[in-house]
C-alpha positions as CSV (number, residue, x, y, z in Angstrom):
1,X,-238.6,-44.0,-28.4
2,X,-237.8,-43.8,-24.8
3,X,-239.7,-45.7,-22.3
4,X,-240.8,-44.3,-18.9
5,X,-240.6,-46.6,-16.0
6,X,-243.8,-46.6,-14.1
7,X,-243.9,-46.7,-10.3
8,X,-247.2,-47.6,-8.8
9,X,-248.4,-45.1,-6.2
10,X,-249.9,-46.7,-3.1
11,X,-253.1,-45.2,-1.9
12,X,-252.9,-43.1,1.3
13,X,-254.0,-45.2,4.2
14,X,-256.6,-44.0,6.6
15,X,-254.9,-41.9,9.4
16,X,-251.6,-41.3,7.6
17,X,-252.6,-37.8,6.7
18,X,-253.4,-37.0,10.4
19,X,-250.0,-38.4,11.4
20,X,-248.3,-36.3,8.8
21,X,-250.0,-33.1,10.1
22,X,-249.2,-34.0,13.7
23,X,-245.6,-34.4,12.8
24,X,-245.5,-31.0,11.1
25,X,-247.1,-29.4,14.1
26,X,-244.6,-31.1,16.5
27,X,-241.7,-29.9,14.3
28,X,-243.0,-26.3,14.3
29,X,-243.5,-26.4,18.1
30,X,-240.0,-27.7,18.7
31,X,-238.6,-25.0,16.4
32,X,-240.6,-22.3,18.2
33,X,-239.3,-23.5,21.6
34,X,-235.7,-23.4,20.4
35,X,-236.2,-19.9,19.1
36,X,-237.9,-18.7,22.3
37,X,-235.0,-20.0,24.4
38,X,-232.5,-18.1,22.2
39,X,-234.3,-14.7,22.8
40,X,-232.4,-12.6,25.3
41,X,-234.4,-12.1,28.5
42,X,-235.1,-8.6,29.8
43,X,-234.8,-7.3,33.3
44,X,-237.6,-7.9,35.7
45,X,-238.6,-5.2,38.3
46,X,-240.8,-6.4,41.1
47,X,-242.3,-3.7,43.3
48,X,-242.3,-4.5,47.0
49,X,-243.3,-1.0,48.2
50,X,-244.8,1.5,45.8
51,X,-242.9,4.7,45.4
52,X,-244.4,8.1,44.6
53,X,-243.8,10.7,41.9
54,X,-242.1,10.5,38.6
55,X,-239.4,8.1,37.4
56,X,-235.9,9.4,36.9
57,X,-234.8,10.7,33.5
58,X,-231.5,10.4,31.6
59,X,-229.0,12.6,33.4
60,X,-230.7,12.3,36.8
61,X,-228.8,10.9,39.8
62,X,-230.7,8.3,41.8
63,X,-229.8,7.7,45.5
64,X,-230.4,4.1,46.6
65,X,-229.6,1.5,49.2
66,X,-229.1,-1.9,47.7
67,X,-227.9,-5.5,48.1
68,X,-226.6,-7.4,45.1
69,X,-227.0,-11.2,45.1
70,X,-226.4,-14.2,42.9
71,X,-229.4,-16.5,42.2
72,X,-228.2,-18.8,45.0
73,X,-228.4,-16.0,47.5
74,X,-224.7,-15.2,47.8
75,X,-224.3,-11.4,48.4
76,X,-221.6,-10.0,46.1
77,X,-222.2,-6.2,46.8
78,X,-224.1,-3.9,49.0
79,X,-224.3,-0.2,49.5
80,X,-222.3,1.7,52.1
81,X,-223.1,5.0,53.6
82,X,-220.8,7.5,51.9
83,X,-218.6,9.4,54.4
84,X,-220.1,12.8,53.9
85,X,-221.7,15.3,56.3
86,X,-225.5,14.9,56.6
87,X,-227.8,17.4,54.9
88,X,-225.8,17.9,51.6
89,X,-226.9,14.7,49.9
90,X,-229.8,12.3,50.5
91,X,-229.0,9.0,52.2
92,X,-227.9,6.2,49.9
93,X,-225.4,5.7,47.1
94,X,-225.6,7.9,44.0
95,X,-226.0,6.4,40.6
96,X,-226.2,8.6,37.5
97,X,-228.7,7.6,34.9
98,X,-226.3,7.6,31.9
99,X,-224.7,5.1,29.6
100,X,-221.6,3.5,31.1
101,X,-222.4,4.5,34.7
102,X,-223.5,0.9,35.6
103,X,-224.4,-2.3,33.8
104,X,-227.2,-2.0,31.2
105,X,-229.7,-4.1,33.2
106,X,-229.1,-2.0,36.3
107,X,-229.7,1.3,34.5
108,X,-232.8,-0.2,32.8
109,X,-234.2,-1.0,36.2
110,X,-233.3,2.4,37.7
111,X,-235.2,4.2,34.9
112,X,-238.4,2.5,36.2
113,X,-238.2,3.3,40.0
114,X,-239.9,6.0,42.1
115,X,-238.8,7.9,45.2
116,X,-239.5,5.9,48.4
117,X,-240.1,2.6,46.5
118,X,-238.5,-0.8,47.3
119,X,-237.9,-3.2,44.5
120,X,-236.4,-6.5,43.5
121,X,-234.5,-6.1,40.2
122,X,-233.6,-9.3,38.3
123,X,-231.0,-8.9,35.6
124,X,-230.2,-11.7,33.1
125,X,-226.5,-12.3,32.5
126,X,-226.7,-10.8,29.0
127,X,-227.6,-7.4,30.5
128,X,-225.2,-7.9,33.4
129,X,-221.6,-8.9,33.0
130,X,-222.2,-11.8,30.6
131,X,-219.1,-14.1,30.2
132,X,-216.7,-11.4,31.5
133,X,-217.4,-10.4,35.1
134,X,-215.0,-7.9,36.7
135,X,-211.7,-9.5,37.6
136,X,-211.6,-10.6,41.2
137,X,-215.3,-10.2,41.7
138,X,-217.3,-13.1,43.3
139,X,-219.6,-13.1,40.2
140,X,-219.1,-16.2,38.0
141,X,-219.3,-15.9,34.2
142,X,-222.9,-15.8,32.7
143,X,-224.5,-15.2,36.1
144,X,-227.9,-13.7,36.5
145,X,-228.0,-11.0,39.2
146,X,-230.6,-9.9,41.7
147,X,-230.7,-6.5,43.4
148,X,-232.9,-5.5,46.3
149,X,-233.2,-1.7,46.0
150,X,-234.6,1.1,48.2
151,X,-234.9,4.4,46.4
152,X,-234.3,7.3,48.8
153,X,-234.3,10.2,46.3
154,X,-233.3,11.4,42.9
155,X,-232.3,14.7,41.5
156,X,-231.1,16.4,38.3
157,X,-227.4,16.2,37.6
158,X,-227.1,20.0,37.8
159,X,-228.4,19.9,41.4
160,X,-226.1,17.1,42.2
161,X,-223.1,19.0,40.7
162,X,-224.0,22.1,42.7
163,X,-224.2,20.1,45.9
164,X,-220.9,18.3,45.1
165,X,-219.2,21.7,44.6
166,X,-220.5,22.9,48.0
167,X,-219.2,19.7,49.6
168,X,-215.8,20.2,48.0
169,X,-215.6,23.8,49.1
170,X,-216.6,22.9,52.7
171,X,-213.9,20.2,52.8
172,X,-211.3,22.7,51.5
173,X,-212.3,25.2,54.2
174,X,-212.0,22.5,56.9
175,X,-208.6,21.5,55.7
176,X,-207.4,25.1,55.5
177,X,-208.8,26.0,59.0
178,X,-207.2,23.0,60.7
179,X,-203.8,23.8,59.4
180,X,-201.1,21.4,58.8
181,X,-197.3,21.5,58.4
182,X,-196.6,25.0,57.1
183,X,-200.3,25.9,57.2
184,X,-201.8,28.9,59.0
185,X,-201.8,27.1,62.4
186,X,-199.1,24.6,61.7
187,X,-195.6,24.3,63.0
188,X,-193.4,27.2,62.1
189,X,-196.3,29.6,61.7
190,X,-195.7,33.1,63.1
191,X,-197.6,33.9,66.3
192,X,-200.9,35.6,65.8
193,X,-200.7,39.4,66.5
């Protein structure tokens, strides 16, 4: 016959059960905090001036004036007026709403804007350049980005392409009319009759 060794069980002291439950609650809270910190953050769009009308759709081209900054206020990029004659395109830099046209967070923010609105767009590093910013850019790895955006207009891509074609045609006519070496009014051209 085998003998079982008996170990006496001590009675639970008053307050021990409460301490056990408190320990479990603290462990759960710490685990939840760690899990919350690991969740990628989304973009934040703060409206400074309310815009009007609809928001742009996939394929639209949004015209904006913008300033891009790091969280310490260092400006790393800002819009420049494109060198095109007035009246063909709205003021501002064009950004197509399509995959690959800009960083994910920037496109996500542009999908929420309205014509005439002014916004502050905050993009976490995961939706910006992450650990691999463009070579030579003043953006450090894993940097969160802030953009101040003013939306001047947006249009369908077909309208944009039509206007772009008109601009190209106008530029070709200007180049042809001015002439150049060997051109209609250039050196060696026969005199007009």
